[in-house]
C-alpha positions in Angstrom: 20.8 -4.4 40.3 21.0 -5.6 36.7 24.3 -6.6 35.2 24.8 -6.3 31.5 27.5 -8.2 29.7 29.5 -6.7 26.9 27.4 -8.4 24.2 24.2 -6.9 25.7 25.7 -3.5 25.7 26.7 -3.8 22.0 23.2 -5.0 21.1 21.6 -2.1 23.0 24.0 0.4 21.4 23.4 -0.9 17.9 19.7 -1.5 18.2 18.6 1.8 16.5 20.9 1.1 13.6 20.0 -2.5 13.2 16.3 -2.0 13.2 16.1 1.3 11.2 13.7 0.9 8.3 15.3 1.1 4.9 14.1 3.6 2.3 11.4 2.0 0.0 12.0 2.4 -3.7 8.5 3.3 -4.9 9.2 3.7 -8.6 12.0 4.1 -11.1 11.7 5.6 -14.6 14.7 5.3 -16.9 14.9 7.0 -20.3 17.6 7.3 -22.9 18.3 10.3 -25.1 21.3 10.7 -27.4 23.1 7.7 -25.8 22.8 9.1 -22.2 20.4 8.0 -19.5 18.2 9.8 -17.0 16.8 8.0 -14.0 13.9 9.4 -12.0 13.7 7.6 -8.6 10.9 7.9 -6.1 11.7 6.8 -2.6 10.0 7.0 0.8 11.7 6.8 4.1 10.8 7.8 7.7 13.3 10.7 7.8 13.4 12.1 11.3 15.8 15.0 10.7 19.5 15.5 10.4 20.3 12.5 12.6 18.4 10.0 10.4 17.5 10.5 6.8 17.8 8.8 3.4 20.9 10.4 2.0 21.5 8.7 -1.4 20.5 6.3 -4.1 22.8 4.7 -6.6 22.8 2.7 -9.8 24.6 -0.6 -9.9 25.4 -3.1 -12.6 24.5 -6.8 -12.2 27.9 -7.4 -10.5 27.2 -4.7 -7.9 29.6 -2.1 -9.4 28.5 1.5 -8.9 27.7 3.2 -12.2 26.3 6.5 -10.7 25.1 8.0 -7.4 22.6 10.6 -6.5 23.3 12.2 -3.1 20.5 13.6 -1.0 22.1 16.4 1.0 19.3 17.1 3.6 16.4 15.4 5.3 13.0 15.3 3.7 10.8 14.9 6.8 7.7 16.7 5.2 8.3 15.6 1.6 7.5 11.9 1.4 7.7 10.2 -1.0 10.2 12.2 -2.9 11.5 12.0 -6.5 15.0 12.9 -7.5 16.6 12.6 -10.9 20.0 11.9 -12.2 20.9 12.7 -15.8 23.7 12.4 -18.3 24.6 8.8 -17.3 26.6 6.8 -19.8 26.0 3.1 -19.3 28.3 0.3 -20.6 27.4 -1.2 -24.0 25.2 -4.2 -23.8 23.8 -3.5 -20.3 20.1 -4.5 -20.2 19.3 -3.9 -16.5 20.5 -2.1 -13.5 19.8 -2.2 -9.8 18.8 0.8 -7.7 19.9 0.8 -4.0 19.3 3.3 -1.2 21.3 4.5 1.7 20.5 6.3 4.9 22.6 8.1 7.5 22.2 5.4 10.2 22.3 2.1 8.4 24.4 2.8 5.3 23.6 1.0 2.1 20.5 -1.2 2.3 20.5 -4.8 1.0 17.2 -4.3 -0.8 17.5 -3.3 -4.4 15.1 -2.7 -7.3 16.0 -4.1 -10.7 15.1 -1.9 -13.7 15.0 -3.3 -17.2 16.5 -0.9 -19.7 15.5 -2.2 -23.1 
């Protein structure tokens, strides 16, 4: 018979979360019109259904403050990669770049970010 210690059980329980692949930010197109910005973000992720899918991307300033968020409200199992837009974003004066970050339903916000130059 095998005996598992508490730390082994925690590792086994968290394994699917810890090793879930993050969404890949394939491309970002940012455009400005009338002082407001639109971001078109293309991501790919191994969505498996309601239990695991990429559910958001957000725009961060250089200090990591959230400027805007685009929620993805359902899985896109058969639509990969996918592009979603967010419009009407007012960015702080003087900002020259932002980071885009993705989130999924199992791992939360991923540490990988894509920097986008604005001007």
